[in-house]
Structures are given as structure tokens and as C-alpha cells.
C-alpha positions in Angstrom: 70.4 -20.7 -7.3 72.4 -22.9 -9.6 70.8 -21.3 -12.6 71.9 -17.9 -11.4 75.5 -19.1 -11.0 75.4 -20.6 -14.5 74.0 -17.4 -16.0 76.6 -15.3 -14.1 79.4 -17.6 -15.4 78.0 -17.4 -18.9 77.9 -13.6 -18.8 81.4 -13.4 -17.5 82.6 -15.7 -20.3 80.8 -13.5 -22.9 82.4 -10.5 -21.3 85.9 -12.0 -21.7 85.2 -13.0 -25.3 83.9 -9.6 -26.2 87.0 -8.0 -24.7 89.2 -10.3 -26.8 87.3 -9.3 -29.9 87.7 -5.6 -29.2 91.5 -6.1 -28.7 91.7 -8.0 -32.0 89.7 -5.4 -33.9 91.7 -2.5 -32.5 95.0 -4.2 -33.1 94.0 -4.5 -36.8 92.9 -0.9 -36.8 96.4 0.4 -35.9 98.3 -2.2 -37.9 96.5 -1.5 -41.2 97.6 2.1 -41.8 101.3 1.4 -41.1 101.2 -1.7 -43.4 99.5 0.4 -46.1 102.0 3.3 -45.8 104.8 0.8 -45.9 103.3 -0.7 -49.1 102.9 2.7 -50.6 106.5 3.7 -49.9 107.9 0.3 -51.1 105.8 0.2 -54.2 106.5 3.8 -55.2 110.3 3.4 -54.7 110.2 0.2 -56.9 108.0 1.9 -59.5 110.4 4.9 -59.5 113.0 2.6 -61.1 110.4 1.8 -63.8 108.8 5.1 -64.7 106.3 3.5 -67.0 104.7 1.7 -64.0 104.6 4.7 -61.7 101.2 5.9 -62.7 99.6 2.5 -62.7 101.1 1.7 -59.4 99.9 4.9 -57.9 96.3 4.3 -59.0 96.5 0.7 -57.7 97.8 1.9 -54.4 95.0 4.4 -54.1 92.4 1.6 -54.7 94.1 -0.6 -52.1 93.9 2.4 -49.7 90.2 2.6 -50.3 89.8 -1.1 -49.5 91.9 -0.6 -46.4 89.6 2.2 -45.2 86.6 -0.1 -45.9 88.2 -2.8 -43.8 89.0 -0.4 -41.0 85.4 0.9 -41.0 84.2 -2.7 -40.6 86.6 -3.3 -37.7 85.5 -0.1 -36.0 81.9 -1.0 -36.4 82.5 -4.5 -35.0 84.4 -3.0 -32.0 81.5 -0.6 -31.3 79.1 -3.5 -31.4 81.2 -5.4 -28.9 81.4 -2.3 -26.7 77.6 -2.1 -26.8 77.3 -5.8 -25.8 79.8 -5.4 -23.0 77.8 -2.5 -21.6 74.6 -4.6 -21.7 76.4 -7.4 -19.9 77.9 -5.1 -17.3 74.5 -3.6 -16.7 73.0 -7.1 -16.3 75.7 -8.0 -13.8 75.2 -4.7 -12.0 78.8 -3.7 -12.8 80.1 -0.3 -13.5 80.4 0.4 -17.2 84.0 0.1 -18.3 83.8 0.0 -22.1 83.6 3.2 -24.0 83.6 4.3 -27.6 85.9 7.1 -28.6 86.8 6.9 -32.3 88.7 10.2 -32.2 91.3 8.6 -29.9 92.4 5.8 -32.2 90.3 5.2 -35.3 90.2 8.6 -36.9 93.9 9.3 -36.7 94.7 5.9 -38.1 92.2 6.4 -40.9 93.7 9.8 -41.7 97.1 8.1 -42.2 95.4 5.9 -44.9 93.6 8.9 -46.4 97.0 10.7 -46.7 98.4 7.7 -48.4 95.6 7.6 -50.9 96.0 11.4 -51.6 99.7 11.0 -52.0 99.2 8.1 -54.4 96.7 10.0 -56.5 98.9 13.1 -56.6 101.7 11.1 -57.9 99.5 9.6 -60.6 98.2 13.0 -61.6 101.7 14.6 -61.6 103.0 11.7 -63.6 100.2 12.2 -66.1 100.7 15.9 -66.5 104.5 15.4 -66.8 105.3 17.4 -63.7 
């Protein structure tokens, strides 16, 4: 009986830790696009004062955006792994499943913000190159 209580307490602790991980990953997921767009806006406004730097800054910002998407994909994958583990623990505790994966609710829109930033950066680099 004591082992059952210890196992139950251990699973509840794991459940709590996994919930915390999901919150941390999803917080980073929504913070990253806004930080990136802010960086794009600030950098391009500063580079506008120095036209020679505009093209290089635009290309650099597009690369940063690609790395941001990579990080976001990692956070999303980690959150999905945590959801899977939560579901396994809830099943083991005979609880109703509460954790769900729905990337179209949060992840995809936030990733699209970064994609738009990358596209804008590349368009500025191309337009600057063509003299437009």
C-alpha cells in the first residue's frame, strides 16, 4: 500500500513538472515572434539611416528569423512530448485526459509572424539590391 502511495505521489509530481514545462515552452513560443518583429523593425529603422547597411541588415535579420523558427519548432516538439507524457500519466492515474495538442491554435500563427518578418527582410534586401 505504501508503494502505491509513493507511486501516486511520484506521478503527481511528474504531472506538475510536465505542466510547468509546457507553460515555459509555450511562453517562449509566443514571446519569440514579437521579439523578432521588434528586432526587425528596430534594425531596419536604424539601417535606414545608414543605407549601405540596409541590405546586409536585411539578410542578417532573415537568417535570425530562420534560427527563430528553428527554436520555435524545438519548443513545439518539446511541448508535444510533454503532452504525450501527461496523457500517459493521466491514463496511469485513471484520470480524464486534459492535455491536448493543437498547433493551429498558437504555434502556427506565431510561426507565421516570423515567416512574414523573414519575407519582409528578404524583400527589403532584394529591393535594395535592384535599386527599387
